[in-house]
N, CA, C and O atoms as a DFTB+ gen file, in Angstrom:
812 C
 N C O
     1  1      49.565     -15.461     230.612
     2  2      49.825     -16.630     230.792
     3  2      49.221     -17.848     230.574
     4  3      49.797     -18.888     230.257
     5  1      47.929     -17.671     230.771
     6  2      47.215     -18.857     230.557
     7  2      47.085     -18.729     229.071
     8  3      47.248     -19.803     228.494
     9  1      46.862     -17.808     228.377
    10  2      46.545     -17.822     226.957
    11  2      48.011     -18.395     226.033
    12  3      48.076     -18.931     224.927
    13  1      48.773     -18.130     226.727
    14  2      50.432     -18.231     226.048
    15  2      50.447     -19.592     226.138
    16  3      50.874     -20.338     225.257
    17  1      49.912     -19.987     227.363
    18  2      50.331     -21.471     227.769
    19  2      49.547     -22.679     226.863
    20  3      49.970     -23.833     226.800
    21  1      48.328     -22.195     226.177
    22  2      47.241     -22.990     225.612
    23  2      47.012     -22.753     224.502
    24  3      45.995     -23.034     223.869
    25  1      47.944     -22.209     224.160
    26  2      47.860     -21.340     222.569
    27  2      47.590     -22.218     221.152
    28  3      47.203     -21.748     220.082
    29  1      47.874     -23.483     221.422
    30  2      48.136     -24.797     220.806
    31  2      46.796     -25.353     220.660
    32  3      46.277     -25.789     219.632
    33  1      46.158     -25.250     222.201
    34  2      45.136     -26.065     222.244
    35  2      43.471     -25.648     221.682
    36  3      43.021     -24.533     221.949
    37  1      42.842     -26.424     221.079
    38  2      41.622     -25.858     220.701
    39  2      40.420     -25.902     221.900
    40  3      39.388     -25.236     221.985
    41  1      40.931     -26.886     222.734
    42  2      39.998     -26.924     224.142
    43  2      40.779     -27.105     225.308
    44  3      41.911     -27.463     224.982
    45  1      40.668     -27.026     226.290
    46  2      41.644     -27.024     227.452
    47  2      40.513     -27.861     228.947
    48  3      39.595     -27.314     229.558
    49  1      40.946     -29.001     229.092
    50  2      39.828     -29.496     230.469
    51  2      40.289     -28.655     231.320
    52  3      39.232     -28.148     231.698
    53  1      41.287     -28.022     232.027
    54  2      41.230     -27.272     233.110
    55  2      42.739     -26.473     233.614
    56  3      43.836     -26.984     233.841
    57  1      42.386     -25.293     233.671
    58  2      43.318     -24.151     234.490
    59  2      43.593     -23.940     235.592
    60  3      42.583     -23.599     236.207
    61  1      44.389     -23.959     236.147
    62  2      44.683     -23.910     237.708
    63  2      45.847     -22.371     237.741
    64  3      46.896     -22.160     237.133
    65  1      45.074     -21.534     238.727
    66  2      46.280     -20.595     238.897
    67  2      46.356     -20.576     240.606
    68  3      45.411     -20.553     241.395
    69  1      47.596     -20.592     240.845
    70  2      48.366     -20.502     242.065
    71  2      49.063     -19.367     242.464
    72  3      50.199     -19.115     242.064
    73  1      48.436     -18.677     243.230
    74  2      48.932     -17.278     243.845
    75  2      49.542     -17.115     244.995
    76  3      48.704     -16.799     245.840
    77  1      50.782     -17.191     245.508
    78  2      51.317     -17.249     246.822
    79  2      52.211     -15.801     246.751
    80  3      52.574     -15.100     245.807
    81  1      52.378     -15.713     248.181
    82  2      53.015     -14.705     248.614
    83  2      53.744     -14.880     250.000
    84  3      53.215     -15.698     250.753
    85  1      54.771     -14.300     250.413
    86  2      55.357     -14.694     251.377
    87  2      54.770     -13.881     252.592
    88  3      54.721     -14.440     253.688
    89  1      54.360     -12.696     252.460
    90  2      53.284     -11.758     253.391
    91  2      52.701     -11.082     252.337
    92  3      53.091     -10.903     251.183
    93  1      51.344     -10.611     253.131
    94  2      50.766      -9.473     252.137
    95  2      50.196      -8.430     253.190
    96  3      49.264      -8.536     253.988
    97  1      51.073      -7.385     252.922
    98  2      50.802      -6.038     253.860
    99  2      49.426      -5.532     252.785
   100  3      49.470      -5.735     251.572
   101  1      48.890      -5.225     253.098
   102  2      47.636      -4.692     252.483
   103  2      47.638      -3.563     252.415
   104  3      48.014      -2.993     253.439
   105  1      47.188      -2.578     251.078
   106  2      46.750      -1.270     251.456
   107  2      45.541      -1.123     251.543
   108  3      44.758      -2.043     251.306
   109  1      45.049       0.460     252.018
   110  2      44.233       0.941     252.514
   111  2      42.894       0.465     251.141
   112  3      41.780       0.129     251.542
   113  1      43.150       0.493     249.786
   114  2      42.494       0.045     248.945
   115  2      42.029      -1.156     248.924
   116  3      40.978      -1.416     248.337
   117  1      42.616      -1.902     249.446
   118  2      42.687      -3.773     249.567
   119  2      41.694      -3.647     250.489
   120  3      40.560      -3.983     250.150
   121  1      41.871      -3.269     251.485
   122  2      41.058      -3.454     252.739
   123  2      39.686      -2.889     252.618
   124  3      38.720      -3.417     253.169
   125  1      39.600      -1.717     251.828
   126  2      38.106      -1.079     251.549
   127  2      37.587      -2.154     250.524
   128  3      36.381      -2.367     250.651
   129  1      38.151      -2.812     249.633
   130  2      37.454      -3.747     248.674
   131  2      37.154      -4.753     249.410
   132  3      35.994      -5.137     249.261
   133  1      37.933      -5.461     250.337
   134  2      37.393      -6.512     250.854
   135  2      36.065      -6.229     251.826
   136  3      35.156      -7.050     251.947
   137  1      36.100      -4.880     252.527
   138  2      35.140      -4.698     253.143
   139  2      33.655      -4.409     252.472
   140  3      32.605      -4.373     253.112
   141  1      33.795      -4.203     250.990
   142  2      32.899      -3.892     250.384
   143  2      32.093      -5.389     249.949
   144  3      30.925      -5.661     250.226
   145  1      33.067      -6.260     249.194
   146  2      33.058      -7.173     248.671
   147  2      32.113      -8.393     249.651
   148  3      32.822      -9.159     250.304
   149  1      30.926      -8.545     249.742
   150  2      29.997      -9.525     250.621
   151  2      29.091     -10.301     249.491
   152  3      27.960     -10.712     249.752
   153  1      29.754     -10.465     248.121
   154  2      28.841     -11.042     247.231
   155  2      29.056     -12.492     247.443
   156  3      29.885     -12.889     248.262
   157  1      28.084     -13.572     246.482
   158  2      28.685     -14.454     246.339
   159  2      29.813     -15.011     245.550
   160  3      29.898     -14.467     244.449
   161  1      30.821     -16.045     245.797
   162  2      31.993     -16.285     244.901
   163  2      31.255     -17.367     244.124
   164  3      30.509     -18.301     244.417
   165  1      31.882     -16.742     242.779
   166  2      31.561     -17.816     241.722
   167  2      32.762     -18.415     241.059
   168  3      33.748     -17.678     241.073
   169  1      32.901     -19.504     240.520
   170  2      33.737     -20.064     239.972
   171  2      33.688     -20.794     238.701
   172  3      32.501     -21.117     238.732
   173  1      34.139     -21.280     237.608
   174  2      34.143     -21.421     236.599
   175  2      34.299     -23.259     236.238
   176  3      35.431     -23.696     236.030
   177  1      33.410     -23.961     236.206
   178  2      33.453     -25.409     236.620
   179  2      32.507     -25.815     235.591
   180  3      31.485     -25.136     235.493
   181  1      32.715     -27.079     234.590
   182  2      31.462     -27.457     233.875
   183  2      31.092     -26.811     232.816
   184  3      30.067     -27.125     232.211
   185  1      31.925     -25.754     232.417
   186  2      31.929     -24.969     231.236
   187  2      30.731     -23.635     231.760
   188  3      30.004     -23.099     230.924
   189  1      30.703     -23.312     233.012
   190  2      29.823     -22.406     233.291
   191  2      30.047     -21.804     234.834
   192  3      30.699     -22.457     235.650
   193  1      29.424     -20.438     235.193
   194  2      29.892     -19.993     236.158
   195  2      28.705     -20.353     237.232
   196  3      27.515     -20.108     237.034
   197  1      29.228     -20.962     238.375
   198  2      28.424     -21.573     239.361
   199  2      29.080     -21.276     240.747
   200  3      30.283     -21.031     240.836
   201  1      28.237     -21.309     241.831
   202  2      28.694     -20.879     243.179
   203  2      29.773     -21.777     243.582
   204  3      29.803     -22.975     243.300
   205  1      30.768     -21.067     244.337
   206  2      31.827     -21.782     244.758
   207  2      31.437     -22.826     245.881
   208  3      31.020     -22.276     246.900
   209  1      31.472     -24.057     245.922
   210  2      31.501     -25.158     246.858
   211  2      32.504     -25.019     247.753
   212  3      33.602     -24.674     247.317
   213  1      32.325     -25.270     249.268
   214  2      33.673     -25.202     250.189
   215  2      34.489     -26.374     249.682
   216  3      33.903     -27.356     249.229
   217  1      35.658     -26.328     249.729
   218  2      36.735     -27.106     249.586
   219  2      37.856     -27.138     250.406
   220  3      38.295     -26.138     250.972
   221  1      38.430     -28.468     250.507
   222  2      39.956     -28.445     251.639
   223  2      40.891     -27.615     251.101
   224  3      40.893     -27.273     249.919
   225  1      41.428     -27.387     251.653
   226  2      43.119     -26.334     251.258
   227  2      43.770     -28.009     251.167
   228  3      43.445     -29.153     251.485
   229  1      44.921     -27.252     250.492
   230  2      45.903     -28.059     249.842
   231  2      47.348     -27.736     249.748
   232  3      47.593     -26.575     249.423
   233  1      48.259     -28.447     249.944
   234  2      49.762     -27.758     249.802
   235  2      50.075     -27.704     248.454
   236  3      49.757     -28.491     247.562
   237  1      50.886     -26.452     248.392
   238  2      51.259     -26.094     246.887
   239  2      52.838     -25.765     246.874
   240  3      53.241     -25.022     247.770
   241  1      53.843     -26.297     245.854
   242  2      55.019     -25.624     246.278
   243  2      55.308     -24.631     245.145
   244  3      55.417     -24.944     243.960
   245  1      55.418     -23.426     245.643
   246  2      55.921     -22.705     244.758
   247  2      57.515     -22.170     244.620
   248  3      57.954     -21.127     244.136
   249  1      57.938     -22.880     245.007
   250  2      59.880     -22.888     244.808
   251  2      60.273     -21.928     245.573
   252  3      59.427     -21.441     246.322
   253  1      61.498     -21.454     245.594
   254  2      61.623     -20.380     246.384
   255  2      61.691     -19.218     245.672
   256  3      62.216     -19.109     244.564
   257  1      61.008     -18.086     246.486
   258  2      61.425     -18.013     247.604
   259  2      59.986     -18.355     248.387
   260  3      59.972     -18.324     249.618
   261  1      59.010     -18.619     247.782
   262  2      57.783     -18.407     248.810
   263  2      57.651     -20.065     249.473
   264  3      57.133     -20.410     250.534
   265  1      58.292     -20.867     248.467
   266  2      58.063     -22.365     249.278
   267  2      56.789     -22.879     249.224
   268  3      55.777     -22.381     248.732
   269  1      56.969     -24.053     249.849
   270  2      55.730     -25.009     250.172
   271  2      54.525     -23.995     251.074
   272  3      54.847     -23.382     252.091
   273  1      53.449     -23.972     250.625
   274  2      52.251     -23.029     251.293
   275  2      50.702     -23.816     251.188
   276  3      50.323     -24.523     250.254
   277  1      50.018     -23.504     252.306
   278  2      48.728     -24.179     251.983
   279  2      48.208     -22.881     251.401
   280  3      48.422     -21.704     251.692
   281  1      47.231     -23.651     250.210
   282  2      46.394     -22.656     249.570
   283  2      44.957     -23.143     249.469
   284  3      44.618     -24.326     249.507
   285  1      44.159     -22.102     249.338
   286  2      42.676     -22.179     249.427
   287  2      42.115     -21.959     248.078
   288  3      42.807     -21.277     247.321
   289  1      41.066     -22.379     247.668
   290  2      40.659     -21.838     246.354
   291  2      39.548     -20.575     246.565
   292  3      38.425     -20.685     247.057
   293  1      40.178     -19.361     246.057
   294  2      39.228     -18.201     246.126
   295  2      39.153     -17.704     244.914
   296  3      40.117     -17.018     244.575
   297  1      38.004     -17.887     243.893
   298  2      37.849     -17.033     242.969
   299  2      38.278     -15.545     242.750
   300  3      37.686     -14.709     243.434
   301  1      39.159     -15.152     241.949
   302  2      39.496     -13.970     241.681
   303  2      39.352     -13.215     240.133
   304  3      38.824     -14.030     239.376
   305  1      39.618     -12.068     239.505
   306  2      39.252     -11.916     238.153
   307  2      39.438     -12.733     237.049
   308  3      38.948     -12.660     235.922
   309  1      40.474     -13.782     237.697
   310  2      40.839     -14.776     236.424
   311  2      39.845     -15.649     236.057
   312  3      39.752     -16.196     234.959
   313  1      39.049     -15.780     237.060
   314  2      37.894     -16.941     236.643
   315  2      37.146     -16.011     235.629
   316  3      36.776     -16.753     234.719
   317  1      36.832     -14.979     235.420
   318  2      36.220     -14.386     234.404
   319  2      36.968     -13.994     232.896
   320  3      36.524     -14.122     231.755
   321  1      38.138     -13.522     233.327
   322  2      39.063     -13.475     232.076
   323  2      39.332     -14.655     231.387
   324  3      39.216     -14.728     230.164
   325  1      39.705     -15.637     232.132
   326  2      40.438     -16.664     231.390
   327  2      39.108     -17.304     230.731
   328  3      39.154     -17.532     229.523
   329  1      37.979     -17.597     231.411
   330  2      36.463     -18.446     230.733
   331  2      36.432     -17.537     229.706
   332  3      36.123     -18.002     228.610
   333  1      36.695     -16.248     229.776
   334  2      35.788     -15.203     228.582
   335  2      36.143     -15.537     226.938
   336  3      35.537     -15.216     225.916
   337  1      37.568     -16.434     227.174
   338  2      38.021     -15.999     225.609
   339  2      38.902     -17.598     225.317
   340  3      39.218     -17.890     224.164
   341  1      39.166     -18.359     226.264
   342  2      39.562     -19.519     226.204
   343  2      38.466     -20.452     226.270
   344  3      37.473     -20.420     226.998
   345  1      38.870     -21.440     225.233
   346  2      37.949     -22.446     225.459
   347  2      38.338     -23.725     226.734
   348  3      39.014     -24.727     226.504
   349  1      37.886     -23.465     227.708
   350  2      38.134     -24.433     228.724
   351  2      36.714     -24.783     229.351
   352  3      35.608     -24.253     229.248
   353  1      37.200     -25.910     230.056
   354  2      36.047     -26.579     231.327
   355  2      36.037     -26.112     232.582
   356  3      35.021     -26.123     233.277
   357  1      37.255     -25.632     232.999
   358  2      37.121     -25.402     234.378
   359  2      38.497     -24.686     234.659
   360  3      39.601     -24.996     234.211
   361  1      38.110     -23.477     235.654
   362  2      39.009     -22.444     235.885
   363  2      38.997     -22.514     237.599
   364  3      37.935     -22.462     238.219
   365  1      40.211     -22.628     238.219
   366  2      40.053     -22.640     239.398
   367  2      41.456     -21.527     239.976
   368  3      42.545     -21.729     239.439
   369  1      41.372     -20.529     240.925
   370  2      42.063     -19.928     241.449
   371  2      42.339     -19.875     242.891
   372  3      41.520     -19.370     243.660
   373  1      43.763     -20.509     243.408
   374  2      44.092     -20.473     244.544
   375  2      44.785     -19.642     245.225
   376  3      45.646     -19.066     244.561
   377  1      44.724     -19.359     246.343
   378  2      45.718     -18.324     247.263
   379  2      46.149     -18.703     248.350
   380  3      45.566     -19.314     249.246
   381  1      47.408     -18.262     248.270
   382  2      48.363     -19.009     249.746
   383  2      47.392     -18.688     251.174
   384  3      46.911     -17.557     251.241
   385  1      47.197     -19.340     251.932
   386  2      46.537     -19.095     253.223
   387  2      47.205     -18.184     254.129
   388  3      46.587     -17.541     254.978
   389  1      48.436     -18.120     253.965
   390  2      49.104     -17.068     254.905
   391  2      48.994     -15.755     254.641
   392  3      49.105     -14.890     255.509
   393  1      48.739     -15.501     253.270
   394  2      48.333     -13.923     252.794
   395  2      46.919     -13.430     253.522
   396  3      46.864     -12.328     254.068
   397  1      45.757     -14.355     253.484
   398  2      44.870     -14.398     253.442
   399  2      44.734     -14.003     255.198
   400  3      43.958     -13.139     255.605
   401  1      45.553     -14.734     256.016
   402  2      45.479     -14.299     257.355
   403  2      46.161     -12.950     257.655
   404  3      45.763     -12.306     258.626
   405  1      46.917     -12.595     257.075
   406  2      47.872     -11.231     256.688
   407  2      46.645     -10.108     256.360
   408  3      46.739      -8.993     256.874
   409  1      45.518     -10.427     255.509
   410  2      44.857      -9.444     255.163
   411  2      43.657      -9.077     256.249
   412  3      43.235      -7.956     256.533
   413  1      43.295     -10.186     256.698
   414  2      42.422     -10.668     257.848
   415  2      42.434      -9.986     259.232
   416  3      41.560      -9.626     260.021
   417  1      44.035      -9.951     259.196
   418  2      44.488      -9.241     260.635
   419  2      44.682      -7.551     260.517
   420  3      45.496      -6.997     259.778
   421  1      43.900      -7.000     261.267
   422  2      43.517      -5.520     261.243
   423  2      44.779      -5.070     261.649
   424  3      45.062      -3.992     261.127
   425  1      45.747      -5.579     262.495
   426  2      47.132      -4.986     262.783
   427  2      48.155      -4.995     261.780
   428  3      49.206      -4.379     261.952
   429  1      47.847      -5.839     260.457
   430  2      48.942      -5.826     259.541
   431  2      49.027      -4.685     258.886
   432  3      48.136      -4.076     258.294
   433  1      50.594      -4.319     259.074
   434  2      50.864      -2.774     258.555
   435  2      50.246      -2.820     257.015
   436  3      49.787      -3.765     256.373
   437  1      50.445      -1.220     256.634
   438  2      50.426      -0.980     254.893
   439  2      52.079      -1.436     254.612
   440  3      52.964      -1.460     255.467
   441  1      52.217      -1.803     253.094
   442  2      53.334      -1.848     252.638
   443  2      54.265      -0.904     252.827
   444  3      53.844       0.229     253.063
   445  1      55.574      -1.100     252.778
   446  2      56.273      -0.052     252.988
   447  2      57.448       0.233     251.737
   448  3      57.962      -0.844     251.434
   449  1      57.838       1.033     251.177
   450  2      59.020       1.061     250.311
   451  2      60.201       0.760     250.639
   452  3      60.576       1.266     251.697
   453  1      61.217      -0.152     249.883
   454  2      62.535      -0.150     250.554
   455  2      63.624      -0.267     249.299
   456  3      64.739      -0.779     249.402
   457  1      63.164       0.210     248.317
   458  2      64.574       0.491     247.220
   459  2      63.747       1.818     246.774
   460  3      62.695       2.286     247.208
   461  1      64.581       2.224     245.790
   462  2      64.336       3.176     244.424
   463  2      63.470       3.436     243.794
   464  3      63.104       4.531     243.365
   465  1      62.824       1.890     243.613
   466  2      61.408       2.231     242.819
   467  2      60.216       1.889     243.883
   468  3      59.239       1.307     243.411
   469  1      60.210       2.108     244.876
   470  2      59.390       2.398     245.954
   471  2      58.524       1.107     246.099
   472  3      57.339       1.159     246.428
   473  1      59.150       0.011     245.849
   474  2      58.503      -1.219     246.025
   475  2      58.700      -1.896     247.694
   476  3      59.565      -1.395     248.412
   477  1      57.999      -2.831     248.120
   478  2      58.186      -3.222     249.604
   479  2      58.843      -4.389     249.341
   480  3      59.056      -4.818     248.208
   481  1      59.188      -4.940     250.418
   482  2      59.822      -6.333     250.436
   483  2      59.199      -7.428     250.162
   484  3      59.746      -8.529     250.096
   485  1      57.720      -7.152     249.940
   486  2      57.033      -8.677     249.773
   487  2      57.970      -9.696     248.515
   488  3      58.991      -9.313     247.944
   489  1      57.473     -10.671     248.371
   490  2      57.972     -11.591     247.234
   491  2      56.604     -12.315     246.812
   492  3      55.765     -12.528     247.687
   493  1      56.391     -12.660     245.614
   494  2      55.213     -13.095     245.124
   495  2      55.431     -14.116     243.887
   496  3      56.396     -13.927     243.147
   497  1      54.585     -15.147     243.663
   498  2      54.989     -16.112     242.881
   499  2      53.581     -16.650     242.218
   500  3      52.707     -17.038     242.993
   501  1      53.400     -16.674     241.133
   502  2      52.031     -16.780     240.126
   503  2      52.375     -17.983     239.127
   504  3      53.245     -17.969     238.256
   505  1      51.500     -19.025     239.447
   506  2      51.969     -20.355     238.764
   507  2      50.224     -20.675     237.819
   508  3      49.138     -20.686     238.399
   509  1      50.397     -20.867     236.530
   510  2      49.546     -21.198     235.933
   511  2      49.718     -22.892     235.157
   512  3      50.542     -23.103     234.266
   513  1      48.829     -23.905     235.676
   514  2      48.890     -25.188     235.321
   515  2      47.615     -25.546     234.329
   516  3      46.445     -25.452     234.699
   517  1      47.996     -25.940     233.105
   518  2      46.781     -26.190     232.383
   519  2      46.597     -27.899     231.703
   520  3      47.507     -28.519     231.153
   521  1      45.629     -28.246     231.852
   522  2      45.351     -29.922     232.057
   523  2      44.472     -30.245     230.663
   524  3      43.317     -29.932     230.377
   525  1      45.428     -30.956     229.951
   526  2      44.645     -31.829     228.537
   527  2      44.732     -33.125     228.184
   528  3      45.555     -33.706     227.476
   529  1      43.842     -33.480     228.728
   530  2      43.835     -35.506     228.886
   531  2      45.101     -35.559     229.676
   532  3      45.107     -34.938     230.739
   533  1      46.141     -36.188     229.327
   534  2      47.270     -36.767     229.767
   535  2      48.509     -35.701     230.112
   536  3      49.478     -35.884     230.848
   537  1      48.077     -34.304     229.181
   538  2      48.853     -33.454     228.989
   539  2      49.020     -32.108     229.919
   540  3      48.092     -31.304     229.831
   541  1      50.000     -31.811     230.716
   542  2      50.306     -30.845     231.309
   543  2      51.385     -29.697     231.344
   544  3      52.589     -29.939     231.417
   545  1      50.781     -28.253     231.278
   546  2      51.887     -27.436     231.009
   547  2      51.856     -26.592     232.077
   548  3      50.835     -26.560     232.764
   549  1      52.898     -25.824     232.371
   550  2      52.867     -25.284     233.234
   551  2      53.843     -23.548     232.656
   552  3      54.678     -23.370     231.769
   553  1      53.283     -22.696     233.544
   554  2      54.253     -21.638     233.319
   555  2      54.277     -20.654     234.746
   556  3      53.272     -20.726     235.454
   557  1      55.311     -19.810     235.152
   558  2      55.161     -19.057     236.438
   559  2      55.974     -17.912     236.130
   560  3      56.890     -17.648     235.351
   561  1      55.008     -17.060     237.430
   562  2      56.338     -15.644     236.838
   563  2      56.215     -15.395     238.610
   564  3      55.296     -15.509     239.420
   565  1      57.674     -14.995     238.693
   566  2      57.615     -14.464     240.328
   567  2      58.792     -12.792     240.123
   568  3      59.512     -12.301     239.254
   569  1      58.325     -12.456     241.595
   570  2      58.787     -10.799     241.403
   571  2      58.555     -10.214     242.678
   572  3      57.888     -10.801     243.530
   573  1      58.967      -9.304     242.830
   574  2      59.049      -8.509     244.128
   575  2      57.981      -7.414     244.496
   576  3      58.349      -6.320     244.067
   577  1      56.972      -7.369     245.047
   578  2      55.922      -6.388     245.461
   579  2      54.972      -6.364     244.120
   580  3      55.081      -5.679     243.103
   581  1      53.928      -7.434     244.513
   582  2      52.601      -7.547     243.868
   583  2      51.788      -6.684     243.052
   584  3      51.296      -6.738     241.925
   585  1      51.832      -5.366     244.602
   586  2      51.098      -4.398     243.883
   587  2      52.094      -3.278     242.602
   588  3      51.467      -2.732     241.694
   589  1      53.092      -3.154     242.687
   590  2      54.179      -2.706     241.910
   591  2      54.078      -3.151     240.582
   592  3      54.304      -2.325     239.698
   593  1      53.711      -4.575     240.205
   594  2      53.693      -5.398     238.915
   595  2      52.683      -4.264     238.267
   596  3      53.038      -3.671     237.247
   597  1      51.422      -3.983     238.888
   598  2      50.181      -3.627     237.978
   599  2      50.973      -2.363     237.081
   600  3      51.195      -2.566     235.888
   601  1      51.298      -1.324     237.586
   602  2      51.870      -0.271     236.606
   603  2      52.683      -0.297     235.622
   604  3      52.572       0.617     234.804
   605  1      53.684      -1.285     235.414
   606  2      54.069      -1.530     234.223
   607  2      53.584      -2.208     233.191
   608  3      53.864      -1.892     232.035
   609  1      52.642      -3.422     233.557
   610  2      51.270      -3.952     232.964
   611  2      50.658      -2.790     232.189
   612  3      50.792      -2.498     231.001
   613  1      50.021      -2.257     233.061
   614  2      49.232      -0.864     232.655
   615  2      49.811       0.022     231.455
   616  3      49.240       0.487     230.468
   617  1      50.835       0.079     231.781
   618  2      51.658       1.301     230.629
   619  2      52.247       0.259     229.755
   620  3      51.922       0.606     228.619
   621  1      52.928      -0.815     229.678
   622  2      52.833      -1.655     228.171
   623  2      51.696      -1.936     227.683
   624  3      51.844      -2.241     226.499
   625  1      50.207      -2.008     228.130
   626  2      49.022      -2.211     227.549
   627  2      48.664      -0.824     226.827
   628  3      48.251      -0.731     225.671
   629  1      48.836      -0.038     227.483
   630  2      48.785       1.522     227.002
   631  2      49.727       1.645     225.617
   632  3      49.225       1.998     224.550
   633  1      50.908       1.369     225.732
   634  2      51.626       1.534     224.653
   635  2      51.334       0.513     223.456
   636  3      51.361       1.020     222.335
   637  1      51.104      -0.631     223.526
   638  2      50.938      -1.343     222.646
   639  2      49.926      -0.991     222.096
   640  3      49.989      -1.150     220.877
   641  1      48.314      -0.267     222.721
   642  2      47.230       0.275     221.875
   643  2      47.723       1.427     221.178
   644  3      47.221       1.672     220.081
   645  1      48.716       2.252     221.678
   646  2      48.718       3.407     221.147
   647  2      50.082       3.356     219.900
   648  3      50.431       4.333     219.238
   649  1      50.595       2.194     219.828
   650  2      51.447       1.582     218.703
   651  2      51.219       0.952     217.881
   652  3      52.062       0.585     217.063
   653  1      49.719       0.566     217.848
   654  2      48.967      -0.184     216.754
   655  2      48.948      -2.031     217.338
   656  3      48.317      -2.903     216.740
   657  1      49.675      -2.245     218.432
   658  2      50.074      -3.819     218.242
   659  2      48.746      -4.642     218.760
   660  3      48.629      -5.857     218.598
   661  1      47.742      -3.800     219.418
   662  2      46.711      -4.436     219.582
   663  2      45.935      -5.157     218.706
   664  3      45.483      -4.485     217.778
   665  1      45.642      -6.336     218.721
   666  2      45.148      -7.574     217.686
   667  2      43.515      -6.847     217.139
   668  3      43.123      -6.846     215.972
   669  1      42.871      -6.351     218.167
   670  2      41.414      -5.837     217.826
   671  2      41.131      -4.793     218.468
   672  3      42.018      -4.317     219.177
   673  1      39.866      -4.159     218.411
   674  2      39.109      -3.544     219.243
   675  2      38.309      -3.781     220.367
   676  3      38.133      -4.926     220.781
   677  1      37.882      -2.940     220.820
   678  2      36.831      -3.411     221.849
   679  2      37.462      -3.826     223.270
   680  3      38.658      -3.704     223.536
   681  1      36.472      -4.340     224.154
   682  2      36.710      -4.724     225.618
   683  2      37.391      -6.166     225.267
   684  3      36.789      -7.136     224.806
   685  1      38.516      -6.106     225.527
   686  2      39.328      -7.567     225.081
   687  2      40.286      -8.008     226.593
   688  3      40.383      -7.283     227.583
   689  1      40.652      -8.800     226.493
   690  2      41.906      -9.185     228.138
   691  2      43.023      -8.959     227.311
   692  3      43.009      -8.748     226.098
   693  1      43.911      -9.016     228.005
   694  2      45.392      -8.807     227.578
   695  2      45.520      -9.995     226.744
   696  3      46.169      -9.769     225.722
   697  1      45.146     -11.065     226.852
   698  2      45.681     -12.505     225.943
   699  2      44.836     -12.202     224.775
   700  3      45.407     -12.410     223.705
   701  1      43.838     -11.841     224.709
   702  2      43.241     -11.372     223.338
   703  2      43.680     -10.543     222.565
   704  3      43.694     -10.559     221.334
   705  1      44.140      -9.614     223.451
   706  2      44.192      -8.028     222.409
   707  2      45.880      -8.057     222.231
   708  3      46.322      -7.141     221.538
   709  1      46.861      -9.008     222.783
   710  2      48.096      -8.723     222.354
   711  2      48.729     -10.255     221.863
   712  3      48.206     -11.350     222.065
   713  1      49.823     -10.010     221.265
   714  2      50.595     -11.435     221.173
   715  2      50.900     -11.748     222.482
   716  3      51.349     -10.774     223.087
   717  1      50.819     -12.737     223.122
   718  2      51.139     -12.710     224.502
   719  2      52.709     -13.050     224.680
   720  3      53.253     -12.596     225.686
   721  1      53.412     -13.755     223.847
   722  2      54.789     -13.752     224.128
   723  2      55.464     -12.559     224.030
   724  3      56.435     -12.458     224.780
   725  1      55.207     -11.586     223.280
   726  2      55.704     -10.172     223.080
   727  2      55.521      -9.746     224.727
   728  3      56.470      -9.594     225.496
   729  1      54.151      -9.596     225.069
   730  2      54.020      -9.180     226.133
   731  2      54.715      -9.694     227.233
   732  3      55.353      -8.947     227.975
   733  1      54.637     -11.112     227.435
   734  2      55.285     -11.622     228.685
   735  2      56.879     -11.313     228.446
   736  3      57.599     -11.338     229.444
   737  1      57.319     -11.092     227.479
   738  2      58.768     -11.144     227.431
   739  2      59.099      -9.542     227.856
   740  3      60.209      -9.297     228.330
   741  1      58.250      -8.604     227.701
   742  2      58.496      -6.951     228.108
   743  2      58.222      -7.045     229.593
   744  3      58.535      -6.098     230.314
   745  1      57.659      -8.124     230.091
   746  2      57.306      -8.026     231.425
   747  2      58.375      -8.516     232.274
   748  3      58.413      -8.206     233.464
   749  1      59.317      -9.325     231.688
   750  2      60.696      -9.814     232.025
   751  2      61.237      -8.607     232.659
   752  3      61.685      -8.491     233.800
   753  1      61.101      -7.560     231.559
   754  2      62.138      -6.444     231.759
   755  2      61.973      -5.704     233.068
   756  3      62.839      -5.100     233.701
   757  1      60.788      -5.858     233.330
   758  2      60.118      -5.472     234.683
   759  2      60.602      -6.022     235.722
   760  3      60.085      -5.569     236.744
   761  1      61.323      -6.754     235.891
   762  2      62.101      -7.652     236.982
   763  2      61.157      -8.892     237.051
   764  3      61.313      -9.676     237.987
   765  1      60.486      -9.051     236.407
   766  2      59.324     -10.326     236.596
   767  2      60.181     -11.398     236.109
   768  3      60.659     -11.252     234.984
   769  1      60.460     -12.469     236.781
   770  2      61.145     -13.807     236.372
   771  2      59.794     -14.719     235.735
   772  3      59.021     -15.154     236.588
   773  1      59.557     -14.947     234.644
   774  2      58.940     -15.785     233.896
   775  2      59.482     -17.047     233.535
   776  3      60.490     -17.067     232.830
   777  1      58.871     -18.268     233.981
   778  2      59.485     -19.885     233.637
   779  2      58.330     -20.237     232.911
   780  3      57.203     -19.910     233.283
   781  1      58.593     -20.983     231.743
   782  2      57.641     -21.881     231.013
   783  2      58.248     -23.253     230.670
   784  3      59.286     -23.502     230.056
   785  1      57.395     -24.031     231.188
   786  2      57.452     -25.694     230.998
   787  2      56.507     -26.039     229.802
   788  3      55.293     -26.204     229.922
   789  1      57.217     -26.129     228.618
   790  2      56.919     -26.590     227.653
   791  2      55.229     -27.573     227.502
   792  3      54.089     -27.414     227.066
   793  1      56.096     -28.625     228.214
   794  2      55.210     -29.929     228.207
   795  2      55.759     -31.020     229.326
   796  3      56.942     -31.041     229.666
   797  1      54.893     -31.805     229.788
   798  2      54.935     -32.992     230.752
   799  2      53.789     -33.406     230.618
   800  3      52.833     -32.825     230.103
   801  1      53.860     -34.805     231.247
   802  2      53.017     -35.650     231.544
   803  2      52.258     -36.102     233.125
   804  3      52.931     -36.402     234.111
   805  1      50.756     -36.070     233.103
   806  2      50.323     -36.136     234.174
   807  2      50.003     -37.968     234.264
   808  3      49.419     -38.648     233.420
   809  1      50.595     -38.412     235.550
   810  2      50.436     -39.947     235.415
   811  2      48.954     -40.158     235.906
   812  3      48.468     -41.288     235.934
């Protein structure tokens, strides 16, 4: 999504990734990862990786069905994948605070399937905002069950590699390896709603 958003820019000042969930019922794997992850959190700022500094939370409007949520800065894999192949000065990932509360609560149950696709009822929204000078661009994706999104993306990537759609060999991010427009269009076939605002202007 970040690659598609900035494909015409040689340089991007800032990319912010906002992840919102109406609730987070973590799997055993998620809890195990959290228990094992006690390393220093690194973010990408001033064109280099550096230790995350404490920052205050803020409000973000994910629109329906997530709505307004308090979000906190929490470096996730996007910090590495985006900064690895895009010419960007700063990358920040924000996660809705309510989902962290669910994760940290030992009594929060595991996700339960509610439909024929074995998806849980959890709703998610992912929004990427790119800034360059006074120009701002946004792209968002919404869907049901953030865990269930993984398998279709992996299958699409494997099919792309086997059919020769990958643009290069070696270890690459999705944004590097595939035509991002085609990849995002295929994602919408998996019940992921993607909305892109071509450009607006920051006051």
